gemmi code that builds the backbone of each chain (N, CA, C; Angstrom):
import gemmi

chains = {
    "A": [
        ("MET", (49.419, 46.685, -185.151), (48.488, 45.658, -185.647), (48.356, 44.470, -184.810)),
        ("MET", (46.771, 44.693, -184.544), (46.752, 43.316, -183.721), (47.105, 41.832, -184.398)),
        ("ASN", (47.798, 40.950, -183.804), (47.854, 39.600, -184.522), (46.280, 38.991, -184.855)),
        ("TRP", (46.329, 38.428, -185.856), (44.900, 37.651, -186.550), (44.364, 36.399, -185.542)),
        ("LEU", (45.285, 35.713, -184.707), (44.960, 34.664, -183.252), (44.377, 35.505, -182.301)),
        ("ASP", (45.168, 36.566, -181.991), (44.669, 37.527, -180.752), (43.433, 37.683, -181.174)),
        ("ALA", (42.980, 38.095, -181.959), (41.828, 39.240, -182.998), (40.431, 38.129, -182.216)),
        ("VAL", (40.626, 36.405, -181.813), (40.065, 35.603, -181.406), (39.368, 35.807, -180.075)),
        ("LYS", (38.113, 35.651, -179.881), (37.597, 35.448, -178.631), (38.032, 34.007, -177.872)),
        ("TRP", (39.294, 33.504, -177.370), (38.867, 32.040, -176.987), (38.105, 32.176, -175.695)),
        ("ASP", (37.367, 30.852, -175.621), (36.718, 30.670, -174.407), (37.745, 30.538, -173.196)),
        ("ARG", (37.328, 29.905, -172.085), (37.697, 30.018, -170.709), (38.664, 28.874, -170.506)),
        ("ASP", (38.607, 27.753, -171.575), (39.150, 26.646, -172.072), (40.157, 27.287, -173.191)),
        ("GLY", (40.528, 28.429, -173.678), (41.364, 28.325, -174.741), (40.942, 27.722, -175.742)),
        ("LEU", (39.410, 27.658, -176.690), (39.057, 26.926, -177.440), (37.872, 28.237, -178.159)),
        ("LEU", (37.903, 27.785, -179.265), (36.657, 28.564, -180.249), (35.968, 27.142, -180.496)),
        ("PRO", (34.287, 27.500, -180.572), (33.418, 26.468, -181.578), (33.666, 27.348, -182.967)),
        ("VAL", (33.588, 25.662, -183.299), (33.731, 25.953, -184.979), (32.414, 25.445, -185.876)),
        ("ILE", (32.307, 25.493, -186.886), (31.371, 24.959, -187.696), (31.875, 25.116, -189.031)),
        ("ALA", (31.549, 23.488, -189.362), (32.316, 23.296, -190.726), (31.173, 22.663, -191.650)),
        ("GLN", (30.915, 23.974, -192.802), (29.705, 24.005, -193.826), (30.194, 22.979, -195.167)),
        ("GLU", (29.331, 22.796, -195.911), (29.997, 22.069, -197.452), (29.741, 23.290, -197.944)),
        ("ALA", (30.752, 23.880, -198.493), (31.053, 24.607, -199.904), (29.910, 24.590, -200.676)),
        ("LEU", (29.879, 23.461, -201.095), (28.873, 23.177, -202.251), (27.669, 23.267, -202.247)),
        ("SER", (27.026, 22.568, -200.910), (25.691, 22.062, -201.245), (25.236, 23.268, -199.869)),
        ("GLY", (25.932, 23.542, -199.140), (25.456, 24.754, -197.850), (25.215, 23.896, -197.094)),
        ("ASP", (25.652, 22.710, -196.885), (25.055, 21.413, -195.847), (26.001, 21.774, -194.604)),
        ("VAL", (25.561, 21.926, -193.059), (26.255, 22.056, -192.431), (26.413, 20.703, -191.683)),
        ("LEU", (27.856, 20.247, -191.913), (28.721, 18.916, -191.236), (28.524, 18.497, -190.003)),
        ("MET", (29.173, 19.694, -189.398), (29.830, 19.360, -188.208), (29.769, 20.476, -187.244)),
        ("PHE", (30.432, 19.881, -185.753), (30.533, 21.397, -184.865), (31.715, 20.718, -184.082)),
        ("ALA", (32.962, 21.639, -184.243), (34.132, 20.867, -183.169), (34.766, 22.362, -182.863)),
        ("PHE", (35.731, 21.766, -181.883), (36.590, 23.210, -181.794), (38.206, 23.190, -181.814)),
        ("MET", (38.305, 24.587, -181.851), (39.902, 24.253, -181.930), (40.516, 25.132, -181.248)),
        ("ASN", (42.173, 25.053, -180.906), (42.852, 25.958, -179.727), (43.572, 26.586, -180.743)),
        ("ARG", (44.570, 27.462, -180.131), (44.932, 28.707, -181.288), (46.135, 27.755, -182.313)),
        ("GLU", (46.423, 26.896, -181.365), (47.202, 26.282, -182.548), (46.701, 25.643, -184.090)),
        ("ALA", (45.776, 24.789, -183.553), (44.618, 24.162, -184.412), (44.118, 25.140, -185.590)),
        ("LEU", (44.288, 26.384, -184.953), (43.448, 27.722, -185.931), (44.936, 27.582, -186.815)),
        ("GLN", (45.821, 27.566, -186.432), (47.159, 28.493, -187.482), (47.394, 27.231, -188.091)),
        ("ARG", (47.610, 25.851, -187.678), (48.013, 24.755, -188.435), (46.552, 24.763, -189.744)),
        ("THR", (45.436, 24.896, -189.308), (44.485, 24.803, -190.842), (44.828, 25.962, -191.753)),
        ("VAL", (45.069, 27.285, -191.270), (45.451, 28.296, -191.987), (46.400, 27.842, -192.846)),
        ("GLU", (47.528, 27.091, -192.543), (48.557, 26.869, -192.900), (48.663, 25.623, -193.536)),
        ("SER", (47.895, 24.350, -193.133), (47.635, 23.664, -194.372), (46.333, 23.695, -195.664)),
        ("GLY", (45.664, 24.406, -195.025), (44.227, 24.714, -196.142), (43.332, 23.087, -195.316)),
        ("GLU", (43.701, 22.867, -194.540), (42.391, 21.546, -194.455), (42.538, 21.501, -192.459)),
        ("ALA", (41.074, 21.248, -192.456), (40.872, 21.547, -190.550), (41.317, 20.616, -190.126)),
        ("VAL", (42.287, 21.015, -189.004), (42.602, 20.853, -187.701), (41.522, 21.576, -186.876)),
        ("TYR", (41.409, 20.138, -185.520), (40.765, 20.736, -184.394), (41.424, 20.311, -183.169)),
        ("TRP", (40.833, 20.519, -182.337), (41.392, 20.262, -181.244), (40.326, 19.102, -180.577)),
        ("SER", (40.219, 17.918, -180.365), (39.330, 17.019, -179.638), (40.043, 17.126, -178.262)),
        ("ARG", (38.656, 17.359, -177.777), (38.509, 17.547, -176.347), (38.427, 16.141, -175.264)),
        ("SER", (37.961, 15.221, -176.329), (38.406, 13.942, -175.165), (39.562, 13.388, -175.102)),
        ("ARG", (40.359, 13.401, -176.160), (41.477, 13.175, -176.806), (42.429, 13.728, -176.477)),
        ("GLN", (41.912, 14.876, -175.872), (43.167, 16.146, -175.629), (44.563, 16.382, -176.339)),
        ("ARG", (43.811, 16.319, -177.607), (45.159, 16.544, -178.704), (44.754, 17.255, -179.871)),
        ("LEU", (45.621, 17.592, -180.734), (45.370, 18.340, -181.982), (45.025, 16.983, -183.053)),
        ("TRP", (43.664, 17.491, -184.022), (42.890, 16.553, -184.148), (43.084, 17.314, -185.817)),
        ("HIS", (43.914, 16.561, -186.508), (43.794, 16.792, -188.346), (42.351, 16.048, -188.644)),
        ("LYS", (41.370, 16.247, -188.516), (39.988, 15.595, -189.368), (40.670, 14.711, -190.442)),
        ("GLY", (40.123, 13.614, -190.389), (40.417, 12.537, -192.019), (42.193, 11.758, -191.398)),
        ("GLU", (42.381, 12.404, -190.263), (43.996, 11.573, -190.353), (43.442, 10.217, -190.173)),
        ("GLU", (42.470, 9.512, -189.301), (42.414, 8.121, -189.621), (41.129, 7.602, -190.582)),
        ("SER", (40.042, 8.362, -190.611), (39.536, 8.184, -192.063), (39.673, 8.562, -193.539)),
        ("GLY", (40.539, 9.244, -193.196), (40.717, 9.693, -194.815), (40.229, 10.735, -195.455)),
        ("HIS", (38.895, 11.218, -194.338), (37.961, 12.180, -194.781), (38.790, 13.475, -194.493)),
        ("ILE", (39.327, 14.136, -194.968), (39.725, 15.340, -195.327), (38.644, 16.205, -195.130)),
        ("GLN", (39.340, 17.794, -194.311), (38.300, 18.729, -194.714), (39.155, 19.661, -195.727)),
        ("LYS", (39.108, 20.054, -196.697), (39.517, 21.089, -197.505), (39.227, 22.414, -197.163)),
        ("VAL", (40.037, 23.557, -196.905), (38.905, 24.943, -196.313), (39.226, 25.553, -197.108)),
        ("HIS", (38.290, 26.372, -197.919), (37.989, 26.963, -198.833), (37.979, 28.762, -198.072)),
        ("GLU", (37.131, 28.637, -196.892), (37.127, 30.481, -196.813), (37.084, 29.942, -195.145)),
        ("MET", (37.075, 31.087, -194.236), (36.976, 30.939, -193.002), (36.481, 32.612, -192.477)),
        ("ARG", (35.274, 32.255, -191.352), (34.353, 33.579, -191.374), (34.145, 33.232, -189.803)),
        ("LEU", (34.526, 34.846, -189.485), (34.252, 34.745, -188.117), (33.493, 35.570, -187.600)),
        ("ASP", (32.851, 35.100, -186.686), (31.223, 35.682, -186.597), (31.418, 37.577, -185.321)),
        ("CYS", (30.544, 38.318, -185.005), (30.625, 39.522, -184.858), (30.720, 39.531, -183.425)),
        ("ASP", (30.715, 38.564, -182.767), (31.331, 38.799, -180.957), (32.832, 38.083, -181.367)),
        ("GLN", (33.270, 37.203, -182.314), (35.054, 36.955, -182.643), (35.226, 35.586, -181.962)),
        ("ASP", (33.833, 34.950, -181.479), (34.564, 34.019, -180.538), (33.331, 32.422, -180.907)),
        ("VAL", (33.160, 32.811, -182.583), (32.837, 31.574, -183.143), (33.856, 32.071, -184.675)),
        ("LEU", (33.790, 30.489, -185.393), (34.494, 30.340, -186.259), (33.465, 29.425, -187.556)),
        ("LEU", (33.379, 29.942, -188.555), (32.514, 28.961, -189.497), (33.675, 28.701, -190.937)),
        ("LEU", (33.253, 27.582, -191.293), (34.740, 27.235, -192.233), (33.822, 26.781, -193.266)),
        ("LYS", (34.198, 27.115, -194.220), (33.374, 26.500, -195.827), (34.515, 25.861, -196.243)),
        ("ILE", (34.105, 24.354, -196.351), (34.731, 23.043, -196.501), (34.310, 22.515, -197.822)),
        ("THR", (35.630, 21.299, -198.458), (35.077, 20.230, -199.078), (35.212, 19.366, -198.350)),
        ("GLN", (34.443, 18.231, -198.439), (34.693, 16.788, -197.187), (34.959, 16.212, -198.009)),
        ("LEU", (36.614, 15.766, -198.557), (36.971, 15.046, -198.869), (37.143, 13.415, -199.028)),
        ("GLY", (37.273, 12.533, -199.759), (37.396, 10.905, -198.977), (36.543, 10.117, -199.272)),
        ("HIS", (35.412, 10.342, -199.805), (34.324, 9.743, -200.032), (33.216, 10.534, -200.892)),
        ("ALA", (32.220, 9.934, -201.897), (31.551, 10.843, -202.746), (30.023, 10.254, -202.736)),
        ("PRO", (28.634, 10.792, -201.786), (29.407, 12.219, -201.306), (29.784, 11.943, -199.795)),
        ("GLY", (30.323, 13.456, -199.376), (31.557, 13.236, -198.186), (30.813, 13.126, -197.188)),
        ("ILE", (31.602, 12.199, -196.250), (31.429, 11.804, -195.047), (31.786, 12.508, -194.080)),
        ("ALA", (31.198, 13.527, -193.023), (31.787, 13.841, -192.510), (31.474, 13.519, -191.024)),
        ("CYS", (30.796, 12.648, -190.693), (30.325, 12.029, -189.158), (30.639, 10.784, -188.966)),
        ("HIS", (31.184, 10.722, -187.888), (32.387, 9.288, -187.236), (31.102, 8.273, -187.376)),
        ("THR", (29.956, 8.690, -187.448), (28.678, 7.397, -187.619), (28.854, 6.876, -189.466)),
        ("GLY", (29.427, 7.470, -189.876), (29.325, 7.039, -191.703), (28.572, 7.982, -192.571)),
        ("ARG", (28.007, 8.796, -191.624), (26.886, 9.253, -192.628), (27.801, 10.775, -192.896)),
        ("HIS", (26.528, 11.398, -193.386), (27.335, 12.912, -194.720), (27.825, 14.160, -193.384)),
        ("SER", (26.378, 14.228, -192.979), (26.586, 15.061, -191.643), (25.864, 14.994, -190.703)),
        ("CYS", (26.430, 15.471, -189.262), (26.656, 14.855, -187.548), (25.168, 15.116, -187.405)),
        ("PHE", (24.285, 16.289, -188.084), (22.886, 16.673, -187.571), (22.177, 15.737, -188.373)),
        ("PHE", (21.586, 14.532, -187.949), (20.816, 13.649, -189.042), (19.943, 13.290, -187.475)),
        ("GLN", (19.705, 13.626, -186.517), (18.678, 13.445, -185.513), (18.153, 13.972, -185.813)),
        ("ARG", (16.557, 14.282, -186.670), (15.520, 15.610, -186.491), (14.333, 15.550, -186.081)),
        ("TYR", (13.646, 16.658, -185.416), (13.018, 16.571, -184.023), (11.790, 16.316, -184.606)),
        ("GLU", (10.975, 15.248, -184.171), (9.535, 14.837, -184.769), (8.506, 14.549, -183.565)),
        ("ASN", (7.805, 15.175, -183.402), (6.106, 14.877, -182.279), (7.421, 14.041, -180.964)),
        ("GLY", (8.324, 14.949, -180.227), (8.716, 14.711, -179.261), (9.556, 13.829, -179.263)),
        ("ALA", (9.923, 13.587, -180.399), (11.437, 12.575, -180.275), (12.172, 12.966, -181.394)),
        ("TRP", (13.732, 12.326, -181.125), (15.109, 12.956, -182.108), (15.086, 10.986, -183.033)),
        ("VAL", (14.994, 11.780, -184.250), (14.588, 10.357, -184.736), (15.833, 10.499, -186.439)),
        ("ALA", (16.652, 8.958, -186.118), (17.497, 9.549, -186.919), (17.142, 9.129, -188.754)),
        ("VAL", (17.260, 10.249, -189.405), (16.478, 9.970, -190.642), (17.740, 10.122, -192.075)),
        ("ASP", (19.133, 10.026, -191.668), (19.560, 10.180, -192.676), (20.374, 9.093, -193.073)),
        ("PRO", (21.091, 8.578, -194.145), (21.485, 7.225, -194.490), (22.821, 6.985, -193.865)),
        ("VAL", (23.349, 5.677, -193.498), (25.221, 5.736, -193.664), (25.400, 5.165, -194.258)),
        ("LEU", (26.052, 6.145, -194.998), (27.071, 5.969, -196.380), (28.182, 4.537, -195.933)),
        ("LYS", (28.314, 4.821, -195.056), (29.824, 3.522, -194.873), (29.776, 3.243, -193.399)),
        ("ASP", (29.806, 1.518, -193.561), (30.081, 1.247, -192.192), (31.096, 1.933, -191.691)),
        ("PRO", (31.029, 2.598, -190.221), (32.403, 3.114, -189.522), (33.248, 1.882, -189.278)),
        ("GLU", (33.464, 0.636, -189.320), (33.793, -0.532, -188.911), (34.670, -0.256, -190.294)),
        ("HIS", (33.856, 0.083, -191.444), (35.411, 0.042, -192.348), (35.624, 1.443, -192.476)),
        ("ILE", (35.242, 2.562, -192.247), (36.381, 3.764, -191.502), (37.233, 3.429, -191.190)),
        ("TYR", (36.949, 2.967, -190.055), (38.396, 3.468, -188.450), (38.802, 1.888, -189.085)),
        ("LYS", (39.806, 1.566, -189.507), (40.754, -0.154, -189.433), (41.412, 0.015, -188.357)),
    ],
    "B": [
        ("MET", (10.419, 5.251, -172.187), (10.599, 6.120, -173.243), (11.166, 7.394, -172.460)),
        ("MET", (12.515, 7.832, -172.607), (13.289, 8.735, -172.186), (12.641, 10.410, -173.272)),
        ("ASN", (12.090, 11.048, -171.978), (11.450, 12.281, -172.614), (13.126, 13.055, -173.222)),
        ("TRP", (12.383, 13.799, -174.929), (13.561, 14.355, -175.934), (14.181, 15.269, -175.098)),
        ("LEU", (14.085, 16.221, -173.967), (14.423, 17.135, -173.557), (15.398, 16.504, -172.774)),
        ("ASP", (15.329, 15.008, -172.196), (16.623, 14.653, -171.212), (17.350, 13.928, -172.148)),
        ("ALA", (17.306, 13.443, -173.558), (18.115, 13.005, -174.311), (19.195, 13.736, -174.861)),
        ("VAL", (19.080, 15.362, -174.620), (19.836, 16.443, -175.063), (21.248, 16.364, -174.072)),
        ("LYS", (22.663, 16.547, -174.559), (23.124, 16.244, -173.359), (24.083, 17.560, -173.187)),
        ("TRP", (22.988, 18.531, -171.982), (23.402, 20.109, -171.425), (24.509, 19.462, -171.488)),
        ("ASP", (25.344, 20.977, -171.373), (27.114, 21.408, -171.040), (26.777, 21.541, -169.690)),
        ("ARG", (28.345, 21.903, -168.924), (28.120, 21.547, -167.835), (27.818, 23.252, -167.174)),
        ("ASP", (26.970, 23.916, -168.029), (26.218, 25.388, -167.485), (24.852, 24.886, -168.069)),
        ("GLY", (24.322, 23.680, -168.597), (22.849, 23.396, -168.672), (22.645, 23.570, -169.885)),
        ("LEU", (23.570, 24.023, -170.817), (23.552, 24.831, -172.523), (23.662, 23.484, -173.223)),
        ("LEU", (22.965, 24.364, -174.171), (23.070, 23.341, -175.392), (23.463, 24.816, -176.776)),
        ("PRO", (24.512, 24.183, -177.308), (25.143, 25.194, -178.781), (24.296, 24.519, -179.830)),
        ("VAL", (23.712, 26.497, -180.671), (22.440, 25.917, -181.327), (23.106, 26.899, -182.268)),
        ("ILE", (23.191, 26.594, -183.748), (23.289, 27.082, -185.016), (22.022, 26.984, -185.548)),
        ("ALA", (22.212, 28.205, -185.962), (20.773, 28.616, -186.935), (20.815, 29.222, -188.498)),
        ("GLN", (20.323, 28.732, -189.362), (20.931, 28.186, -190.892), (19.491, 28.927, -191.140)),
        ("GLU", (19.281, 29.380, -192.366), (18.673, 29.974, -192.903), (17.742, 28.755, -193.953)),
        ("ALA", (16.676, 28.427, -194.296), (16.161, 27.096, -194.683), (16.387, 27.174, -195.868)),
        ("LEU", (16.394, 28.458, -196.622), (16.215, 28.819, -198.053), (17.635, 28.986, -199.298)),
        ("SER", (18.109, 29.756, -197.723), (19.733, 30.290, -198.930), (20.720, 29.345, -198.288)),
        ("GLY", (20.374, 28.383, -197.262), (21.406, 27.854, -196.524), (22.588, 28.452, -195.361)),
        ("ASP", (22.623, 29.472, -195.469), (23.761, 30.696, -195.422), (23.038, 30.158, -193.378)),
        ("VAL", (24.548, 30.194, -193.035), (24.419, 30.079, -191.345), (24.163, 31.487, -190.845)),
        ("LEU", (23.744, 31.774, -190.179), (23.526, 32.660, -189.805), (23.562, 33.705, -188.385)),
        ("MET", (23.228, 32.303, -187.272), (24.233, 33.200, -185.980), (24.243, 31.691, -185.173)),
        ("PHE", (25.368, 31.576, -184.341), (25.208, 30.822, -183.267), (25.016, 31.260, -181.712)),
        ("ALA", (24.423, 30.439, -181.509), (23.515, 31.367, -179.795), (23.777, 29.712, -179.302)),
        ("PHE", (23.019, 30.061, -177.879), (22.775, 28.932, -176.681), (21.419, 28.587, -176.220)),
        ("MET", (20.789, 27.701, -175.970), (19.623, 27.364, -175.625), (19.854, 26.315, -174.157)),
        ("ASN", (18.999, 26.746, -172.987), (18.347, 26.131, -171.592), (17.427, 25.069, -172.293)),
        ("ARG", (17.390, 24.440, -171.352), (16.143, 23.781, -170.950), (14.814, 24.313, -171.689)),
        ("GLU", (14.327, 24.771, -170.589), (13.252, 25.889, -171.043), (13.059, 26.654, -172.546)),
        ("ALA", (14.590, 27.088, -172.708), (14.339, 27.893, -174.040), (13.955, 26.963, -175.111)),
        ("LEU", (15.035, 25.767, -175.073), (14.424, 24.728, -176.453), (12.518, 24.272, -176.134)),
        ("GLN", (11.982, 24.188, -174.773), (10.763, 24.149, -175.036), (10.132, 24.768, -175.797)),
        ("ARG", (10.521, 25.983, -175.333), (9.625, 26.855, -175.212), (9.863, 27.322, -176.992)),
        ("THR", (11.481, 26.985, -177.316), (10.904, 27.226, -179.168), (10.111, 26.421, -179.955)),
        ("VAL", (9.881, 24.767, -179.424), (9.274, 23.897, -180.089), (7.993, 24.745, -179.580)),
        ("GLU", (7.017, 24.833, -178.371), (5.858, 25.272, -178.480), (5.414, 26.479, -179.223)),
        ("SER", (6.722, 27.339, -179.602), (6.313, 28.614, -180.120), (6.254, 28.327, -181.433)),
        ("GLY", (7.400, 27.855, -181.676), (7.798, 27.369, -183.749), (8.826, 29.025, -183.836)),
        ("GLU", (9.044, 29.425, -183.275), (10.262, 30.545, -182.878), (11.564, 30.067, -182.345)),
        ("ALA", (12.516, 30.773, -182.390), (13.738, 30.548, -181.683), (13.505, 31.077, -180.526)),
        ("VAL", (13.807, 30.513, -179.196), (13.909, 31.113, -177.857), (15.559, 30.707, -177.545)),
        ("TYR", (16.371, 31.424, -177.318), (17.871, 31.404, -176.876), (17.521, 31.323, -175.432)),
        ("TRP", (19.279, 31.466, -174.693), (19.073, 31.302, -173.440), (20.672, 32.788, -173.505)),
        ("SER", (20.155, 33.936, -173.784), (21.683, 34.691, -173.230), (22.637, 34.748, -172.774)),
        ("ARG", (23.493, 34.819, -172.766), (24.395, 34.491, -171.009), (24.481, 35.527, -170.693)),
        ("SER", (24.950, 36.662, -171.773), (25.191, 38.488, -171.390), (24.325, 38.354, -170.876)),
        ("ARG", (22.933, 38.739, -170.427), (21.747, 39.156, -170.241), (21.360, 37.519, -168.565)),
        ("GLN", (21.796, 36.953, -169.016), (21.376, 35.806, -168.016), (19.551, 35.515, -167.747)),
        ("ARG", (18.827, 35.872, -169.080), (17.467, 35.454, -168.751), (17.530, 34.598, -170.891)),
        ("LEU", (16.091, 34.067, -170.551), (15.355, 34.224, -171.825), (15.614, 34.848, -172.892)),
        ("TRP", (15.843, 34.675, -174.391), (15.830, 35.670, -175.206), (14.698, 35.143, -176.579)),
        ("HIS", (14.121, 35.810, -176.371), (13.015, 35.198, -177.885), (13.981, 36.595, -178.744)),
        ("LYS", (14.399, 35.880, -179.604), (15.097, 36.804, -180.884), (14.521, 37.252, -181.806)),
        ("GLY", (14.625, 38.753, -181.674), (13.678, 39.717, -182.371), (12.227, 39.843, -181.289)),
        ("GLU", (12.728, 40.263, -180.364), (11.393, 40.671, -179.086), (11.593, 42.208, -179.393)),
        ("GLU", (13.118, 42.804, -179.633), (13.537, 44.133, -179.457), (13.403, 44.520, -181.013)),
        ("SER", (14.063, 43.693, -181.605), (14.456, 43.929, -182.985), (13.374, 43.610, -184.513)),
        ("GLY", (11.980, 43.006, -183.824), (11.443, 42.446, -184.740), (11.840, 41.375, -185.990)),
        ("HIS", (13.180, 41.125, -185.663), (13.794, 39.926, -186.474), (13.697, 38.602, -185.830)),
        ("ILE", (12.431, 38.363, -185.588), (12.152, 36.586, -185.484), (12.494, 35.637, -186.215)),
        ("GLN", (12.663, 34.626, -186.068), (13.245, 33.216, -186.293), (12.173, 32.198, -186.726)),
        ("LYS", (11.066, 32.022, -187.836), (10.360, 31.074, -187.411), (11.604, 29.636, -187.804)),
        ("VAL", (10.975, 28.748, -187.233), (11.851, 27.624, -187.283), (11.123, 26.290, -187.863)),
        ("HIS", (11.854, 25.819, -188.868), (11.183, 25.052, -189.691), (11.604, 23.352, -189.016)),
        ("GLU", (12.769, 23.646, -188.643), (13.090, 21.589, -188.269), (14.389, 22.294, -187.327)),
        ("MET", (14.213, 21.391, -186.602), (15.529, 21.029, -185.521), (16.207, 19.537, -185.770)),
        ("ARG", (17.489, 20.068, -185.726), (18.634, 18.537, -186.150), (19.405, 18.896, -184.823)),
        ("LEU", (19.721, 17.328, -184.168), (20.403, 17.172, -182.956), (21.778, 16.377, -183.754)),
        ("ASP", (22.978, 17.033, -183.175), (24.020, 15.637, -183.960), (24.256, 14.524, -183.538)),
        ("CYS", (25.494, 13.814, -183.529), (25.610, 12.484, -183.362), (26.283, 12.323, -182.289)),
        ("ASP", (26.503, 13.399, -181.069), (26.752, 13.600, -179.806), (25.792, 14.013, -178.623)),
        ("GLN", (24.667, 14.258, -179.176), (23.496, 14.767, -178.780), (23.517, 16.001, -178.048)),
        ("ASP", (24.950, 17.330, -178.394), (25.259, 18.649, -177.426), (25.334, 19.421, -178.100)),
        ("VAL", (24.730, 19.218, -179.105), (24.842, 20.346, -180.509), (23.423, 20.681, -181.200)),
        ("LEU", (22.614, 21.479, -181.669), (21.216, 22.368, -182.212), (21.672, 22.494, -183.712)),
        ("LEU", (20.882, 22.161, -184.555), (20.977, 23.104, -186.136), (19.548, 23.020, -186.158)),
        ("LEU", (18.770, 24.785, -186.307), (17.856, 25.106, -186.523), (17.805, 25.157, -188.502)),
        ("LYS", (16.403, 25.063, -189.007), (16.539, 25.664, -189.816), (15.385, 26.617, -189.969)),
        ("ILE", (16.078, 27.609, -190.391), (14.797, 28.950, -189.947), (14.693, 29.792, -191.177)),
        ("THR", (13.240, 30.651, -191.137), (13.137, 31.325, -192.078), (13.543, 32.948, -191.195)),
        ("GLN", (14.411, 33.515, -191.325), (14.665, 35.198, -190.962), (13.554, 35.645, -191.169)),
        ("LEU", (12.812, 36.426, -190.071), (11.590, 37.214, -190.388), (11.845, 39.001, -190.165)),
        ("GLY", (11.150, 39.628, -190.537), (11.545, 41.277, -190.282), (11.576, 42.037, -191.200)),
        ("HIS", (12.800, 41.854, -191.931), (13.377, 42.388, -193.476), (13.646, 41.273, -194.509)),
        ("ALA", (13.874, 41.853, -195.257), (14.220, 41.383, -196.320), (15.397, 41.953, -197.096)),
        ("PRO", (16.425, 41.026, -197.432), (16.814, 39.778, -197.131), (16.634, 40.182, -195.492)),
        ("GLY", (16.705, 38.586, -194.883), (16.711, 38.750, -193.486), (18.193, 38.967, -192.754)),
        ("ILE", (17.595, 39.513, -191.682), (18.961, 40.159, -190.662), (19.057, 39.502, -189.395)),
        ("ALA", (19.935, 38.635, -189.319), (20.277, 38.190, -188.237), (21.205, 38.732, -186.693)),
        ("CYS", (21.832, 39.550, -187.398), (22.693, 39.780, -186.953), (22.886, 41.375, -186.245)),
        ("HIS", (23.408, 41.867, -185.127), (22.846, 42.909, -184.041), (23.586, 43.723, -185.070)),
        ("THR", (24.401, 43.581, -185.808), (24.819, 44.675, -186.145), (24.248, 45.814, -187.941)),
        ("GLY", (23.086, 44.610, -187.901), (22.462, 44.719, -188.824), (22.855, 43.678, -190.025)),
        ("ARG", (23.136, 43.276, -189.873), (23.930, 42.384, -191.407), (23.222, 41.051, -191.326)),
        ("HIS", (23.152, 40.660, -192.306), (22.171, 39.372, -192.606), (22.937, 38.257, -191.827)),
        ("SER", (23.771, 38.121, -191.777), (24.947, 37.147, -191.024), (25.643, 37.489, -190.152)),
        ("CYS", (26.068, 36.774, -188.912), (26.905, 36.858, -187.692), (28.597, 37.326, -188.373)),
        ("PHE", (28.703, 35.989, -189.489), (30.124, 35.330, -189.703), (30.254, 36.077, -190.920)),
        ("PHE", (30.792, 37.212, -190.667), (30.767, 38.433, -192.047), (32.180, 39.116, -191.713)),
        ("GLN", (32.796, 38.415, -190.966), (34.452, 38.564, -190.960), (35.580, 37.394, -191.604)),
        ("ARG", (35.748, 37.422, -193.179), (36.517, 36.417, -193.786), (37.915, 37.066, -193.031)),
        ("TYR", (38.813, 35.821, -193.360), (39.954, 35.705, -192.815), (40.577, 35.807, -194.394)),
        ("GLU", (41.830, 36.868, -194.429), (42.651, 37.274, -195.764), (43.620, 37.414, -195.367)),
        ("ASN", (44.083, 36.675, -195.941), (46.382, 36.999, -195.474), (46.329, 37.728, -194.105)),
        ("GLY", (45.718, 36.656, -192.729), (46.597, 37.386, -191.890), (45.813, 38.256, -191.368)),
        ("ALA", (44.214, 38.450, -191.862), (43.416, 39.767, -190.985), (42.192, 39.251, -191.525)),
        ("TRP", (41.062, 39.498, -190.483), (40.027, 39.387, -190.367), (39.001, 40.530, -190.984)),
        ("VAL", (38.444, 40.578, -192.363), (37.708, 41.347, -193.173), (36.403, 41.784, -193.090)),
        ("ALA", (35.521, 42.413, -192.512), (34.067, 42.775, -192.681), (33.997, 42.554, -194.092)),
        ("VAL", (33.121, 41.510, -194.514), (32.973, 41.483, -196.136), (31.259, 41.981, -196.568)),
        ("ASP", (30.637, 41.657, -195.447), (29.348, 41.596, -196.334), (28.930, 43.065, -195.385)),
        ("PRO", (27.721, 43.587, -196.635), (26.931, 44.841, -195.686), (26.343, 45.159, -194.565)),
        ("VAL", (25.723, 46.235, -194.005), (25.173, 46.373, -192.916), (23.604, 47.247, -194.273)),
        ("LEU", (22.674, 45.995, -193.311), (21.275, 46.338, -194.143), (20.501, 47.380, -193.209)),
        ("LYS", (20.586, 47.406, -192.241), (19.787, 48.333, -191.729), (20.416, 48.525, -190.174)),
        ("ASP", (20.460, 50.044, -190.323), (21.407, 50.728, -189.096), (21.090, 50.221, -187.932)),
        ("PRO", (21.766, 49.939, -186.976), (21.515, 48.997, -185.850), (20.973, 50.246, -184.520)),
        ("GLU", (20.992, 51.353, -185.167), (20.120, 52.593, -184.109), (18.859, 52.400, -185.291)),
        ("HIS", (18.413, 51.512, -185.954), (16.888, 52.257, -186.154), (16.418, 50.954, -185.828)),
        ("ILE", (16.890, 49.549, -185.567), (16.789, 48.505, -185.194), (16.672, 48.444, -184.271)),
        ("TYR", (17.095, 49.185, -183.107), (16.982, 49.059, -181.374), (16.619, 50.403, -180.895)),
        ("LYS", (15.468, 50.497, -180.882), (14.408, 51.914, -180.601), (14.875, 52.048, -178.874)),
    ],
}
model = gemmi.Model(1)
for chain_id, residues in chains.items():
    chain = gemmi.Chain(chain_id)
    for i, (resn, *xyz) in enumerate(residues, 1):
        res = gemmi.Residue()
        res.name, res.seqid = resn, gemmi.SeqId(i, " ")
        for name, pos in zip(("N", "CA", "C"), xyz):
            atom = gemmi.Atom()
            atom.name, atom.element = name, gemmi.Element(name[0])
            atom.pos, atom.b_iso = gemmi.Position(*pos), 0.0
            res.add_atom(atom)
        chain.add_residue(res)
    model.add_chain(chain)
structure = gemmi.Structure()
structure.add_model(model)
structure.setup_entities()
């Protein structure tokens, strides 16, 4: 029987793209990557653990901000190379997933040839990251 | 003023990861890539045009299957390197986004150390791709 971690088609950098969706609202909150260890730790802890490409280390989401993601469900796509997480975004109500202090990272809407920030900052990032 | 296409941070292959979410249900249907021309054509046509990495060509989603994606909204993330599309999945009710004939590509749920296909095939792929 194939190990569930081996069933994943890791990319050339050993990473897996991950979409985090808020379970209750259906809002897509963020996009990040996991490596094998991050995925294993996510399953073990029930909280989202990513691989930070910029810092080149495991990143337990919320470790600094307190904005932990509780994982309810994980779904792999047809090609086994993208993961969808159904999560609850903890630490603030409404949930803050974005480092800019917004609910979702996808706050820039295309409008007539420009990207316009349309969602409010819920908490000043200076107060999120002390 | 920066061109909206130049504001996108294209990856080392000139691509942008794209998440397609069904506008009405909030379901995440698929994940794909766009290059610059695909994004421009998506805006011009109002229908999702991707870059097929396997076929190395533009891929107007639904060109063979009829499962066109009408685009209602496009959102860029905080790092300008991931795009979220709010779409209506046309051609079948309920919408079929996956080449396996399922509603969503994310049909394999993690259950106790295994990935289990939990969503039904809505239409036999042999009848989708004649």
